[in-house]
N, C-alpha and C positions, 0 to 999 in steps of 0.2 A: 651608274645609278646604284645606290646601296639598297639591298633587299631588306624589307622590314619583316621581322619575325614576330609571330604571335607570342605575346607574353605568357609565361608559364603559369599554369593553374594547378591546384590540387583539387581534383574532381571531388564532388560532394561525398560520394560513398567512401572513397579512400580517406578523406578528411574526417568523416564521421567515425569510421572504424578506428582510426588512430586516436581520435578524441576519446572514445570509449576506453581504449586500452590505457591511455595515459591516466584517465580518471580512476581506473581500477588500481593502477600502481599507487596513486596518491591515497586512495581509500585503504589499501592494504597497509601502507605506511602509517596511516592514522591508527589502524588497529594494533599494529605491532610496535608502535612508539618510535618509529624512525621518520616521522613526518618532516622534521627539520632538514635532513639530508635529501629526502625525496623531493621536497619543494625546491631546495637549492639546485638540484639537478634539473628540474623543470625550468627554473629561472635561467640556468646556464644554456639550456637548449634554446630558449626564447631569445636570449642575448645574441645567439649565433644565427638568428633569423629563421628559426624553425616555426613556420606559420601555425602548425598544430599546437605546439607548446604555447604559443601566444594566445590561441583560442582557449586553451585549458586554463591558463592563468586568468584570462578575462572571466571565465566561469567562476573561479574561486574568489576573485576580488569583488565580483558583483554582490555576493552575500557573505563573504568571509568564511573562516573555518573556526569553529568554537575553540577557545583557549589557544589559538595559534595565529590566526590571520584576521586582522581587522577588515571590516567591509570598507571598500574604497571604490566608490562608483566612478571616480575620475580615472583610476587605473584600469578599471573594467573597460571603460570606453576607449582608453588609449590602446590597451592590448588588443581589443576587438578591432579597432581601426588598423593597427599594424598587421593583424592576421588577414584582414580583408585586402590590404594593400599588397600583401605577398601572394594573393591569389587563392586563398583558402575559400573554396566555394561554400562549404558548410558555414563558415563564419559570415560570409556575404549574405547567405540566406537568412541568418539570424538578425542581420542588421536591416532587413527590409522595412521593419517598423519605423526606422529613422530615415531610410533612404527613399521611401516610396514617393514623397512629394517631388524629390529631385528627379527620380525616374520619369515621372509624369511630365515634368517641365521639359526635360530633355527630349522626350518623344514628341512633344507638342511644338518644340522649337523649329523655326524655319530652316535651321541648318541640319536637322536630323537626317535627312536623306543622304547628305554627304558624310555625316558621322557613321551612319549605318554601312555605307559603302566602304569607307576607309577602314572600318573595324570588322568587316565581314559579319555584321550582326545578323543573328537569326532569332527566331522565337525561342530557341533552346539556350542561346548563350548571352543574350543581351543583358540580362540581370547581372551576370557575373562580370562581363566586360565593363559595363557602366558602374557597377558597384565597386570594382577594383579602382577605377578612375576616381570615383568620389572619395574613396578611402585614401588614395595617394595624395590627392589635393589637401585633404584634411590633416593627414600626417605632416605634410609640409607646412601647412598653416600653423599647426600647434607645435611644430618643431619636435616631434616625437622621435626618439632614438631608442631602439630596443635595448642596447647595452646600458644606457643611462637609466632607463626605466627599470631594468632588472636590478640595478644597483641602488635605486632610490629607497629612502626610508619608507616603511609601511606606516601610513597615517590613516586615521579614521575619517572617511568622507561618505557617510551613509547617503543613500539616494535622496535627492531633493528635486522637485519639479523644475527648479531654476536651472539645474544642470542640463536637462533636456531642452528647455527653452533657449538657453545660451547656445547649445549645440545647433539647434534648428536655425537660429539667427546667423550663426557663423556659416552654416551650410548654405543657407540662402544667399548670403553675401559672397559666397565662393562660386556661384553659378557660372560666371564667365570663365573662371579658371578651370572648371570642370569641362566646359565646352572646349576650351583650348587644349586641354589634356587629351580629349577624344579626337581632336582634329590633328 
């Protein structure tokens, strides 16, 4: 019988501290005129599956960078989902506003006791374990690849309520896939 190992997570405080440091580097590059190279370095880290770099990119794509990066809400969401799928607990925490209905539905599902047992869920870890599973399913559904996303053109997709409505619909339609992922 093969032994299951708990998936890797980047704990909240570590992810937060690294997020702050990466943002300081980008802000310093903005001040000294080297933003192009600094941002490319961040993209390269994310393309190599650095979950903190993914979270930082999500932050910047959410609102853009004046005279450098266009606001792209779709890329924000994709980078944030990738960071969550890689176990970045800080990123998972920030996605609760989108994941909450799914958390509730999973906890209320008749299969929850089995899911809790199989995943060693506790009051302290269930948001991260379930959040990571949600993100993994959505990454697969949207076929998001870090390297492809890092190399994609920067387009302007400012926030629209339709993006959130579409995501919620896709998330709701993925409920059984999320349950399966947790089982």
